[in-house]
VMD Tcl script that draws the C-alpha trace (Angstrom):
set ca {
  {110.39 90.72 114.04}
  {109.62 86.87 112.59}
  {109.88 85.74 109.12}
  {107.75 83.54 106.92}
  {107.62 82.40 103.52}
  {104.64 82.07 101.18}
  {105.18 78.27 99.71}
  {103.64 77.70 96.48}
  {101.25 75.17 97.10}
  {100.31 75.18 93.16}
  {101.84 75.23 89.65}
  {103.31 73.15 87.36}
  {106.55 72.55 89.24}
  {105.03 71.78 92.74}
  {104.36 68.12 93.55}
  {104.75 66.23 97.14}
  {108.64 66.00 96.85}
  {108.69 69.64 96.00}
  {106.63 70.72 98.80}
  {108.73 68.43 101.08}
  {111.78 70.11 99.97}
  {110.25 73.75 100.44}
  {109.46 73.28 103.93}
  {112.55 71.60 105.02}
  {114.33 74.37 102.90}
  {112.53 77.23 104.71}
  {112.94 75.85 108.37}
  {116.68 75.18 107.60}
  {116.87 78.88 106.66}
  {115.73 79.77 110.06}
  {112.57 81.29 109.12}
  {109.85 81.22 111.16}
  {106.75 80.44 109.33}
  {105.60 78.74 106.22}
  {102.18 79.67 104.74}
  {100.04 78.26 101.66}
  {97.41 79.53 99.89}
  {94.06 78.48 99.14}
  {91.46 77.28 96.42}
  {89.29 74.77 95.93}
  {87.91 74.68 92.27}
  {90.45 75.65 89.66}
  {88.22 77.29 87.36}
  {89.43 79.27 84.43}
  {89.78 82.31 86.21}
  {91.97 80.82 88.95}
  {94.01 78.58 86.70}
  {95.11 81.80 85.02}
  {97.39 82.68 88.07}
  {97.40 79.46 90.21}
  {97.35 76.60 87.69}
  {96.97 72.87 88.80}
  {98.33 70.87 90.71}
  {96.61 73.02 93.73}
  {97.04 71.37 96.87}
  {94.10 72.10 99.64}
  {95.55 73.96 102.34}
  {94.29 71.96 105.32}
  {95.68 68.67 103.91}
  {99.14 70.25 102.93}
  {99.56 71.80 106.37}
  {98.77 68.90 108.28}
  {101.27 66.82 105.86}
  {104.16 69.29 106.18}
  {103.64 69.40 110.02}
  {104.72 65.88 110.06}
  {107.75 66.83 107.69}
  {109.15 69.87 110.04}
  {109.84 69.84 113.65}
  {108.98 73.24 114.83}
  {108.39 76.08 112.27}
  {105.07 77.84 112.12}
  {102.16 76.74 109.78}
  {99.52 78.96 108.10}
  {97.28 79.99 105.55}
  {97.50 83.12 103.02}
  {94.82 83.06 102.94}
  {92.19 80.71 103.58}
  {88.93 82.01 101.35}
  {86.28 81.95 104.22}
  {83.14 81.50 102.48}
  {84.43 78.55 100.63}
  {83.53 75.99 103.76}
  {80.98 75.74 106.38}
  {82.40 77.90 109.48}
  {82.34 75.14 111.80}
  {84.12 72.72 109.64}
  {86.84 75.33 109.22}
  {86.79 75.87 113.10}
  {87.39 72.04 113.55}
  {89.74 71.43 110.89}
  {91.84 74.76 112.35}
  {91.56 73.63 115.92}
  {92.74 69.98 115.42}
  {95.62 71.20 113.19}
  {96.73 73.52 115.54}
  {96.40 71.18 118.49}
  {98.09 68.11 116.35}
  {100.71 70.21 115.30}
  {101.69 71.52 118.69}
  {100.18 75.20 118.74}
  {101.69 76.01 115.26}
  {99.12 77.10 113.15}
  {98.07 81.02 112.28}
  {94.74 81.11 110.43}
  {95.26 83.94 107.69}
  {91.44 84.85 106.10}
  {90.21 86.50 103.52}
  {86.92 86.86 101.55}
  {88.23 85.75 97.79}
  {87.76 86.86 94.29}
  {87.66 84.44 91.78}
  {83.90 84.86 90.64}
  {83.66 81.48 88.59}
  {84.93 79.44 91.82}
  {82.49 81.02 93.87}
  {79.64 79.70 91.34}
  {81.13 76.26 90.81}
  {80.85 76.11 94.99}
  {77.43 77.59 94.68}
  {78.28 80.61 96.93}
  {76.96 83.93 96.30}
  {80.05 86.01 95.28}
  {78.34 89.37 95.75}
  {77.64 88.34 99.57}
  {81.16 87.21 100.16}
  {82.33 89.96 102.56}
  {79.03 89.75 104.82}
  {79.42 85.70 104.56}
  {82.71 86.11 105.59}
  {81.98 88.23 108.72}
  {79.44 85.92 109.69}
  {81.53 83.09 109.26}
  {83.98 84.52 111.36}
  {81.73 85.40 114.41}
  {80.60 81.54 114.02}
  {84.33 80.37 114.03}
  {84.95 82.41 116.92}
  {81.91 81.47 118.88}
  {82.68 77.71 118.45}
  {86.46 78.32 119.91}
  {85.12 79.84 122.86}
  {83.77 76.27 123.81}
  {87.12 75.01 124.61}
  {85.45 71.78 125.71}
  {84.85 70.68 122.04}
  {87.22 72.91 119.85}
  {90.28 72.95 122.56}
  {90.65 76.63 122.25}
  {90.98 78.78 119.15}
  {93.57 79.93 116.87}
  {95.31 83.27 115.84}
  {93.30 85.04 112.97}
  {95.02 87.29 110.45}
  {92.93 89.14 108.60}
  {93.59 89.93 104.73}
  {92.84 92.92 102.61}
  {93.17 96.69 102.55}
  {89.62 97.91 101.76}
  {87.73 99.85 104.41}
  {85.48 96.99 105.06}
  {88.64 94.73 105.49}
  {90.09 97.10 107.81}
  {86.78 96.84 109.78}
  {86.93 93.11 109.86}
  {90.50 93.00 110.97}
  {89.48 95.24 114.01}
  {86.65 93.04 114.67}
  {88.15 89.49 114.39}
  {91.87 89.89 113.77}
  {94.78 89.18 115.89}
  {96.82 90.46 113.22}
  {96.27 92.77 109.78}
  {97.68 90.72 107.07}
  {97.66 93.12 103.78}
  {99.27 91.57 100.70}
  {101.74 92.95 98.46}
  {101.88 96.71 99.21}
  {104.07 99.51 98.74}
  {105.72 100.90 102.31}
  {103.88 104.26 101.41}
  {100.73 103.04 101.48}
  {101.29 100.87 104.42}
  {102.95 103.79 106.31}
  {99.22 105.69 105.33}
  {96.86 102.53 106.19}
  {98.75 101.31 109.10}
  {97.75 104.17 111.31}
  {94.06 104.31 110.15}
  {93.70 100.95 111.46}
  {95.28 101.72 114.56}
  {92.91 104.69 115.10}
  {90.13 102.64 114.07}
  {90.73 100.05 116.95}
  {91.39 102.78 119.56}
  {88.08 104.45 118.59}
  {86.07 101.28 119.09}
  {87.66 100.61 122.21}
  {89.25 97.28 120.90}
  {92.80 95.96 121.01}
  {95.04 97.04 118.15}
  {96.08 94.18 115.74}
  {99.17 93.18 115.15}
  {101.07 93.86 111.64}
  {102.01 91.12 109.76}
  {101.96 92.01 105.95}
  {102.91 89.54 103.40}
  {105.63 91.22 100.53}
  {106.86 90.43 97.60}
  {110.23 88.84 97.27}
  {112.05 89.75 93.96}
  {115.80 90.21 93.92}
  {117.02 92.42 91.26}
  {120.77 93.33 90.03}
  {120.17 96.95 89.83}
  {118.01 99.00 92.14}
  {114.35 99.91 91.42}
  {113.08 103.50 92.10}
  {109.61 105.11 91.50}
  {106.78 105.59 93.61}
  {105.46 102.05 92.25}
  {108.00 99.97 93.71}
  {106.66 97.21 96.10}
  {107.97 96.31 99.44}
  {110.07 93.49 98.98}
  {111.40 94.12 95.46}
  {114.77 95.48 94.10}
  {118.39 94.75 95.27}
  {119.16 92.84 98.15}
  {120.05 95.63 100.11}
  {116.55 97.22 99.26}
  {114.93 94.36 100.46}
  {116.95 94.49 103.44}
  {115.94 98.07 103.98}
  {112.39 97.11 103.28}
  {112.02 94.73 106.07}
  {114.01 97.26 108.64}
  {111.22 100.04 107.95}
  {108.41 97.32 108.37}
  {110.13 96.28 111.67}
  {110.57 100.36 112.61}
  {106.70 100.65 111.71}
  {105.98 97.89 114.06}
  {105.55 94.78 111.80}
  {105.65 91.77 114.07}
  {105.91 89.04 111.21}
  {106.50 89.60 107.64}
  {105.83 86.74 105.26}
  {107.74 87.08 101.88}
  {105.95 85.60 98.63}
  {108.63 84.36 96.22}
  {106.59 83.65 93.17}
  {106.40 87.09 91.66}
  {105.32 86.75 87.84}
  {104.18 83.62 86.81}
  {103.61 80.14 88.28}
  {105.88 78.93 85.82}
  {108.56 79.89 88.23}
  {107.50 76.96 90.44}
  {109.70 74.71 87.45}
  {112.77 76.27 89.29}
  {112.22 76.54 93.09}
  {116.08 76.90 93.53}
  {115.79 80.25 92.48}
  {113.62 81.27 95.14}
  {115.39 79.46 97.49}
  {118.87 81.00 96.80}
  {116.48 84.43 97.34}
  {115.15 83.19 100.66}
  {118.85 82.45 101.80}
  {120.13 85.69 100.58}
  {117.29 87.22 102.57}
  {117.85 85.05 105.82}
  {121.61 86.16 106.36}
  {120.39 89.90 106.20}
  {117.50 89.57 108.26}
  {116.75 92.21 110.88}
  {117.78 91.67 114.06}
  {116.29 94.40 116.27}
}
mol new
graphics top color blue
foreach p $ca { graphics top sphere $p radius 0.5 }
foreach p [lrange $ca 0 end-1] q [lrange $ca 1 end] { graphics top cylinder $p $q radius 0.2 }
display resetview
C-alpha cells in the first residue's frame, strides 16, 4: 500500500522555502506521493479555511517536480468546474510528461459559493459541469498525438453522485476524511455499482486525517487517522485489508495556523513512516 501526504500549499506559514522543505522531507521519509489542494480566488468563504497565500496547484507541482527526484505528485482535489477542460487536460498531460509520469489528478466538484461567483461559474451546476468537463478531458487525452496520453483520475466525494462519477470516470475513489465504519459501508456499494454497470472497479485511495494524540480516542465519530500512533497504524492496516492501494495523510487538522509550525507535521509523518504497513 502506498502512502501519500497532503502538503499544505496555503496558510500564513507557507512560502516557497517551506514548500520545498515539505516536499524534500516527505520524499526523504519514504512517502510515495505528495499532493496539494486547489483554490483560485481566496474569497471570504475560502479564507476561513484556506487563508492566503494560496499557491496554485499546477504551478506549485511543476516547481516541486524539479525539487524532488521521484515522488508522485497530485491534486487533492482539483476543482474541475473552475477551468476550461481542455486547458486542464493540456496542463495535466504536460506536467505528467515533464515530471516523468508522476502526476495523479484528484478531482472534485468544489463547494465555495463565493469563489464560484467570482469565477463566473454557476454553483448550482457544478456537479453537471464536472461530469461534462471530465468527459471532455478524457476525450482529449484519447488523442495521444496531441496530449501524449492520459493521467490517472481520482474522483473525490462520498455522495451518490460522486460514487457514480467515480465509476464513470475514475481510476480510483478518493474520499476525504471519513470514519472507518463509513468507508467499510460505502466501499462495497461503489464496487457493486461498478459491477452492475459492467465497468472496472476503481481503486480505493482515501485521504485521511493525521492527528497524533497522547491518549487513545474512542467513540463512533473518531475519524480514521486520529488517535495514538498505535491507533493510526491500526487504521492504516485496516485500510490495507479493505483494499486501499494508496492512503493520503492530511496533517493539517484544526487550523491553517498550524502551517506556522510545519515541524509538528513532520514529526507525525516520521512516526507514521516508521510504522507503515508492510503487507
